[in-house]
ZAMARGU-4260 file (C-alpha; in steps of 0.2 Angstrom, whole numbers, plus 5000, padded with zeros to 4 digits):
<rodrens>
0) 5000/5135/5023 | 5001/5117/5028 | 5005/5121/5046 | 4987/5128/5049 | 4980/5112/5041
5) 4991/5101/5052 | 4980/5105/5067 | 4964/5101/5059 | 4956/5084/5065 | 4954/5070/5053
10) 4937/5069/5044 | 4932/5051/5046 | 4919/5054/5032 | 4932/5059/5019 | 4939/5043/5011
15) 4943/5051/4994 | 4949/5068/4988 | 4943/5073/4971 | 4954/5089/4972 | 4970/5078/4971
20) 4979/5075/4955 | 4973/5059/4946 | 4989/5050/4950 | 4984/5051/4969 | 4966/5048/4966
25) 4969/5032/4957 | 4982/5027/4969 | 4970/5029/4984 | 4957/5018/4975 | 4971/5005/4972
30) 4976/5006/4990 | 4959/5002/4996 | 4957/4988/4984 | 4973/4980/4989 | 4969/4982/5007
35) 4952/4973/5005 | 4960/4959/4995 | 4975/4958/5007 | 4962/4957/5022 | 4952/4943/5012
40) 4969/4934/5009 | 4974/4936/5027 | 4959/4928/5033 | 4962/4913/5021 | 4978/4907/5014
45) 4975/4911/4996 | 4986/4927/4995 | 5004/4930/5000 | 4998/4939/5015 | 4988/4924/5020
50) 5002/4913/5016 | 5014/4923/5028 | 5001/4922/5042 | 4999/4903/5040 | 5017/4898/5037
55) 5028/4911/5045 | 5021/4911/5062 | 5018/4926/5073 | 5030/4937/5063 | 5019/4933/5048
60) 5004/4938/5057 | 5012/4955/5062 | 5018/4958/5044 | 5002/4954/5037 | 4992/4965/5048
65) 5005/4979/5045 | 5003/4977/5026 | 4984/4978/5028 | 4985/4994/5039 | 4997/5002/5027
70) 4985/5000/5013 | 4969/5006/5021 | 4976/5019/5033 | 4988/5026/5020 | 4974/5029/5008
75) 4963/5036/5022 | 4976/5048/5028 | 4981/5053/5010 | 4963/5058/5007 | 4964/5069/5022
80) 4980/5077/5016 | 4992/5069/5028 | 5010/5066/5024 | 5010/5051/5035 | 4997/5043/5024
85) 5008/5046/5009 | 5023/5037/5018 | 5011/5023/5023 | 5005/5021/5006 | 5023/5019/4999
90) 5026/5006/5012 | 5010/4997/5007 | 5014/4999/4988 | 5032/4991/4990 | 5027/4978/5003
95) 5021/4965/4990 | 5039/4964/4983 | 5047/4963/5000 | 5034/4950/5006 | 5036/4938/4991
100) 5055/4939/4992 | 5054/4935/5011 | 5043/4920/5008 | 5051/4913/4993 | 5069/4917/4998
105) 5073/4899/5003 | 5067/4891/4987 | 5077/4889/4972 | 5069/4903/4961 | 5076/4916/4950
110) 5075/4934/4957 | 5062/4938/4944 | 5051/4924/4950 | 5053/4930/4968 | 5048/4948/4964
115) 5033/4944/4953 | 5027/4928/4962 | 5024/4920/4945 | 5008/4932/4944 | 5012/4944/4930
120) 4995/4953/4930 | 4996/4956/4949 | 5014/4961/4947 | 5009/4975/4935 | 4996/4982/4947
125) 5009/4982/4961 | 5021/4991/4949 | 5007/5003/4944 | 5003/5008/4962 | 5021/5012/4965
130) 5022/5022/4949 | 5007/5032/4953 | 5013/5036/4970 | 5031/5040/4964 | 5024/5050/4949
135) 5030/5068/4949 | 5013/5075/4951 | 5010/5065/4966 | 5026/5069/4974 | 5024/5088/4971
140) 5006/5088/4977 | 5010/5079/4994 | 5026/5090/4996 | 5015/5106/4994 | 4998/5101/5002
145) 5001/5087/5014 | 5004/5092/5032
</rodrens>
């Protein structure tokens, strides 16, 4: 079933799939929103991605761009039923935690402060995206339908 769809070209007009379970639909929107705000933060220095670009040098630029790409391309490929999109979305969803730990590692902070970045509301949205992608419905749908 999925092997016949794997050879179909990507539909660049399809950025959202209403036939997916609600968990993946909401995750797709959150991926696009996170990608937009990560891009805005990357261009400035107000966000963790922008901070990495400004203070971690060339590696920070590469990591920041990889995070932005994982959000946006992950959402787009998920909307087009591609398993690679789901994997990129997982990378994007877990990237804020790893990024904050990387940036704050040298400071004398608790593990909780490093993971949350002292922004509890933002932390809740990060956890929500991970939960939506790892939800049983999401995992089952991508296992059955994604190529």
